[in-house]
C-alpha positions in Angstrom: 75.1 8.3 56.6 77.2 5.4 57.9 78.8 2.8 55.6 78.6 0.3 58.4 77.3 -3.1 57.2 73.7 -3.6 57.9 72.7 -7.2 59.0 69.2 -8.5 58.4 68.2 -11.5 60.4 64.9 -13.4 60.6 63.0 -13.5 63.9 63.1 -17.1 65.1 62.7 -17.2 68.9 60.5 -15.5 71.5 63.6 -13.5 72.5 63.8 -12.3 68.9 60.1 -11.3 69.1 60.8 -9.2 72.1 63.7 -7.5 70.4 61.4 -6.9 67.4 58.8 -5.3 69.6 61.4 -3.1 71.4 62.8 -1.5 68.2 60.5 1.5 68.2 61.2 2.5 71.8 64.5 4.3 71.1 63.2 5.7 67.8 60.3 7.5 69.6 62.1 8.2 72.9 61.7 12.0 72.3 58.3 11.8 70.7 55.6 12.7 73.2 52.9 11.6 70.8 54.0 8.0 70.4 52.1 5.5 72.6 53.8 2.2 73.3 51.6 -0.8 72.5 51.2 -3.4 75.2 53.9 -6.2 74.9 51.3 -8.8 76.0 48.8 -7.9 73.3 51.5 -7.5 70.6 53.0 -10.9 71.4 49.6 -12.5 71.0 49.2 -10.7 67.7 52.5 -12.1 66.5 51.7 -15.7 67.7 50.4 -18.1 65.0 48.7 -20.1 67.8 46.7 -17.1 69.1 46.1 -14.9 66.1 43.4 -16.4 63.7 45.0 -14.4 60.8 47.6 -17.2 60.6 44.8 -19.7 59.7 44.9 -18.3 56.2 48.3 -16.6 56.1 52.1 -16.9 56.7 54.6 -14.3 57.7 58.2 -13.7 58.5 59.6 -11.0 60.7 63.0 -9.4 60.2 65.3 -7.3 62.4 68.0 -5.0 61.1 71.2 -4.7 63.1 74.1 -2.4 63.0 77.2 -3.0 65.2 75.1 -5.7 67.0 72.3 -3.3 67.9 68.7 -3.6 66.6 68.0 -0.5 64.5 65.0 -1.5 62.4 62.3 -4.1 61.7 59.8 -5.2 59.0 57.5 -8.1 58.3 56.7 -9.9 55.0 53.4 -11.8 54.8 51.2 -13.7 52.3 47.5 -13.9 52.9 45.8 -16.8 51.0 42.4 -15.2 51.4 43.6 -12.1 49.6 45.2 -14.2 46.9 42.1 -16.3 46.4 40.1 -13.2 45.9 42.4 -11.1 43.7 44.8 -13.7 42.1 47.4 -10.9 41.6 50.5 -12.5 43.3 50.7 -9.6 45.7 52.3 -10.1 49.1 52.3 -7.6 51.9 54.7 -6.0 54.4 54.3 -4.3 57.7 55.6 -3.3 61.1 58.1 -0.9 59.5 60.2 1.0 62.1 63.8 2.1 61.7 66.4 4.7 62.6 67.0 7.6 60.2 69.4 5.7 57.9 68.6 5.0 54.2 70.8 1.9 54.3 68.7 0.4 57.0 65.4 1.1 55.2 66.8 -0.2 51.9 68.0 -3.4 53.6 64.7 -4.0 55.3 62.6 -3.4 52.1 65.0 -5.7 50.2 64.6 -8.5 52.9 60.8 -8.3 52.6 61.0 -8.3 48.8 63.4 -11.2 48.7 61.2 -13.4 51.0 58.1 -12.6 49.0 59.8 -13.2 45.7 61.0 -16.6 46.9 57.4 -17.4 47.7 56.3 -16.6 44.1 54.9 -13.1 44.6 55.2 -10.5 41.8 54.5 -7.4 43.9 54.5 -6.1 47.4 52.0 -3.8 49.2 51.9 -2.2 52.6 52.4 -1.5 55.4 49.8 -3.7 56.9 50.4 -5.2 60.3 49.4 -7.9 59.4 46.2 -7.4 57.4 44.2 -4.6 55.8 41.8 -5.3 58.7 44.6 -4.5 61.2 46.8 -1.4 61.4 47.1 -0.1 57.9 49.2 2.5 56.1 52.1 4.7 56.9 51.4 8.0 58.7 52.5 10.8 56.3 50.6 13.8 57.8 49.3 14.4 61.3 52.4 13.8 63.5 51.4 16.4 66.1 48.8 14.3 67.9 48.9 10.8 69.4 47.3 8.0 67.3 43.9 6.6 68.3 43.4 2.9 69.0 45.0 0.5 66.5 46.2 3.4 64.3 49.8 3.9 63.4 52.3 6.6 64.3 55.6 7.3 62.5 58.6 9.6 62.3 58.3 12.2 59.5 61.4 10.9 57.7 59.8 7.4 57.2 58.0 8.6 54.0 61.1 9.9 52.3 63.2 6.8 53.3 60.6 4.4 52.1 60.0 6.2 48.8 63.8 6.4 48.2 63.9 2.6 48.8 61.7 2.2 45.7 58.1 2.2 47.1 55.4 4.3 45.5 51.9 5.3 46.4 49.1 2.8 46.0 46.4 4.5 48.0 45.9 7.1 50.8 43.7 6.5 53.8 42.2 9.4 55.8 41.4 9.7 59.5 38.6 12.2 60.2 38.1 13.9 63.5 35.1 15.7 65.0 34.5 17.7 68.2 31.6 15.9 69.9 30.8 18.9 72.1 29.4 20.6 69.0 25.9 19.6 67.8 25.4 17.7 64.6 24.3 20.0 61.7 20.5 20.4 61.6 20.5 19.4 57.9 21.5 15.9 58.8 18.6 15.5 61.2 16.2 16.8 58.5 17.6 14.3 56.0 17.1 11.5 58.5 13.6 12.5 59.5 12.4 13.1 56.0 14.0 9.9 54.7 12.6 7.8 57.4 9.1 9.3 57.5 7.7 5.8 56.8 9.4 4.4 59.9 11.0 1.6 57.9 14.4 2.3 59.4 14.9 1.1 63.0 18.1 1.1 65.0 19.0 -0.9 68.0 22.1 -1.4 70.2 24.2 -4.6 70.4 22.8 -7.3 72.6 25.7 -8.5 74.7 23.7 -11.5 75.9 23.7 -12.7 72.3 26.8 -11.0 71.1 28.0 -13.9 68.9 24.8 -13.6 66.8 25.0 -9.8 66.7 28.6 -9.9 65.5 27.6 -12.4 62.8 25.0 -9.9 61.6 27.6 -7.0 61.7 30.2 -9.0 59.8 27.6 -10.2 57.2 26.8 -6.6 56.5 30.5 -5.6 56.5 31.4 -8.4 54.1 28.7 -7.2 51.7 29.2 -3.4 52.2 32.9 -3.5 51.8 33.2 -6.3 49.2 33.9 -3.9 46.3 36.3 -1.7 48.3 40.0 -1.6 47.4 42.0 -4.3 49.1 39.0 -5.8 50.9 39.5 -9.1 52.6 36.6 -10.8 54.5 36.6 -11.7 58.1 36.8 -15.4 58.9 34.7 -17.2 61.5 37.6 -17.3 63.9 38.3 -13.6 63.5 34.6 -13.0 64.0 34.8 -14.9 67.3 37.8 -12.8 68.5 36.1 -9.6 67.5 33.0 -10.6 69.6 35.2 -11.4 72.6 37.1 -8.1 72.4 33.9 -6.0 71.9 32.2 -7.7 74.8 35.1 -6.8 77.1 35.9 -3.3 75.8 32.7 -1.6 74.7 29.3 -0.6 76.0 26.4 -2.2 74.2 25.3 1.2 72.9 28.7 1.7 71.3 27.6 -0.8 68.6 24.4 0.0 66.7 22.6 -2.1 64.0 20.1 -0.5 61.7 17.3 -2.4 60.0 15.3 -1.6 56.9 11.9 -3.2 56.7 13.0 -5.6 59.4 16.2 -6.7 57.7 19.7 -5.9 58.9 20.9 -3.1 56.7 23.7 -1.1 58.4 25.9 -1.0 61.4 28.5 1.1 63.3 31.1 0.0 65.8 32.7 2.6 68.1 35.3 2.0 70.8 37.2 3.9 73.5 40.6 5.3 72.6 42.7 2.7 74.4 45.8 4.8 73.8 44.5 7.2 76.5 44.9 4.3 78.9 48.1 2.9 77.5 50.0 6.2 77.6 52.7 6.1 80.2 52.6 2.3 80.7 55.7 1.9 78.5 54.2 -1.2 77.0 53.9 -3.1 80.3 51.0 -3.8 82.6 53.2 -4.9 85.5 53.9 -3.9 88.2 51.7 -0.8 88.4 50.2 -0.6 84.9 47.5 -3.3 85.6 46.0 -1.3 88.5 45.9 1.9 86.4 44.2 0.0 83.6 41.6 -1.6 85.9 40.9 1.8 87.3 40.3 3.3 83.9 38.1 0.3 82.8 36.0 0.7 85.9 35.5 4.4 85.6 35.0 4.1 81.8 36.5 7.5 81.3 37.7 8.2 77.8 37.7 11.6 76.3 37.9 10.3 72.7 36.6 7.3 70.8 37.2 5.8 67.4 34.8 4.4 64.8 36.9 1.6 63.1 34.0 -0.1 61.3 30.8 1.0 59.6 28.9 -0.2 56.7 25.6 -0.1 54.7 24.5 -3.0 52.5 25.6 -2.5 48.9 22.1 -2.5 47.3 21.0 0.2 49.8 24.1 2.5 49.6 23.0 4.8 46.7 20.4 7.5 47.0 18.6 8.8 50.0 18.1 5.5 51.8 21.9 5.0 52.0 22.3 8.4 53.5 19.5 7.8 56.0 21.0 4.6 57.2 24.5 6.1 57.5 23.2 9.2 59.3 21.0 7.1 61.6 23.8 4.9 63.0 26.2 7.8 63.2 23.7 10.0 65.0 22.7 7.3 67.5 26.3 6.5 68.5 27.2 10.2 68.6 24.4 11.0 71.0 25.3 8.1 73.3 28.9 9.1 73.6 28.2 12.8 73.9 25.9 12.1 76.8 28.8 10.3 78.5 31.2 13.3 78.2 33.2 12.1 75.2 34.8 15.1 73.5 36.3 13.8 70.2 35.5 11.0 67.7 37.9 9.7 65.1 36.5 7.9 62.1 39.2 5.9 60.5 40.2 4.9 58.1 38.4 6.2 55.0 39.7 5.5 51.5 40.6 8.7 49.6 38.2 7.8 46.8 35.3 6.8 49.0 33.5 10.0 48.1 30.1 9.0 49.4 31.3 8.4 53.0 33.6 11.4 52.8 30.7 13.7 51.9 28.6 12.5 54.8 31.5 12.9 57.3 32.3 16.4 56.0 28.7 17.4 56.0 28.6 16.3 59.7 31.5 18.8 60.5 34.3 16.2 60.5 37.7 17.1 59.0 40.8 15.1 57.9 43.5 15.4 60.5 45.8 12.4 59.7 46.8 10.8 56.4 48.1 7.3 56.0 49.7 6.0 52.8 49.8 2.4 51.4 52.8 1.7 49.2 53.5 -0.9 46.6 56.5 -2.1 44.5 57.0 -4.6 41.8 59.2 -7.6 42.7 
């Protein structure tokens, strides 16, 4: 490893943000499975004026340079919603990318720690880019396939470099995959039919004409279903509005299903096309020809794989047969819709390693873990 001095500098200008976003390109130049995110979308994500995350959070981006060349990056952030809920003086970090040099990783981790410590934080957890409701965890297993929408990719050496920099495991997150060309196990259909013999469970698709109200229903269930989950942070009204806007543009109404029990909203599932199938080969840019390619794919709606990023059942209904019936019901409905459209694979991500109830349902459906992501933490 080189003894060259590593310089860490904060991102202060738009030009700095572009440099920050360009860091991964050389690192993954020979990695056929990395998909460059769109510069336009990432710039909006980093913009406090456009990303509602910043209504309750603050962040600082850093770039690592060696001999005047950008060789790494990291963010440090503080989420007031998280602190209000947990009161544990825990800040976060994210967007970690760097060349294979322990000095670079150590300098980046130190920069994030120093910034958070100066803000009064006592520990650091991540990577989250920016929130646990965004891209979460470091890929530690499953490098042989491209990531699905809004899921991370990494170089295999990242894990060792980060752990050698003093980070240790906080929690693992699993991504499950299933071949949708195969039928769902008959036992799941029997559980659903027997459990819903009374007809009290009904399921309907999202109403795009009233999407704001439907997203309120979905997020109300989510904020109840996930409220006891590790690291949970609720969606805000502004984040809800952005989710509704994105879903209206990107997904078919049948890709979102809401289940009712005795007429009351009880469960939901959101599925979306694998946008990385569309982004691959664009090198992060829509112009000059990328926009035409994207429009063509949006019009034809061809996506061989999908992702289920969010699903939930109200807490008081989760245990016992009814919880399984609600979960199986929304999964089955979305599965049948996408299968009829020619979708071949579904990723369900991410699932906490200790979420045994959901893991049992997924594994009973024939799904398997194919990627693992790790969340790290360190005392400050």
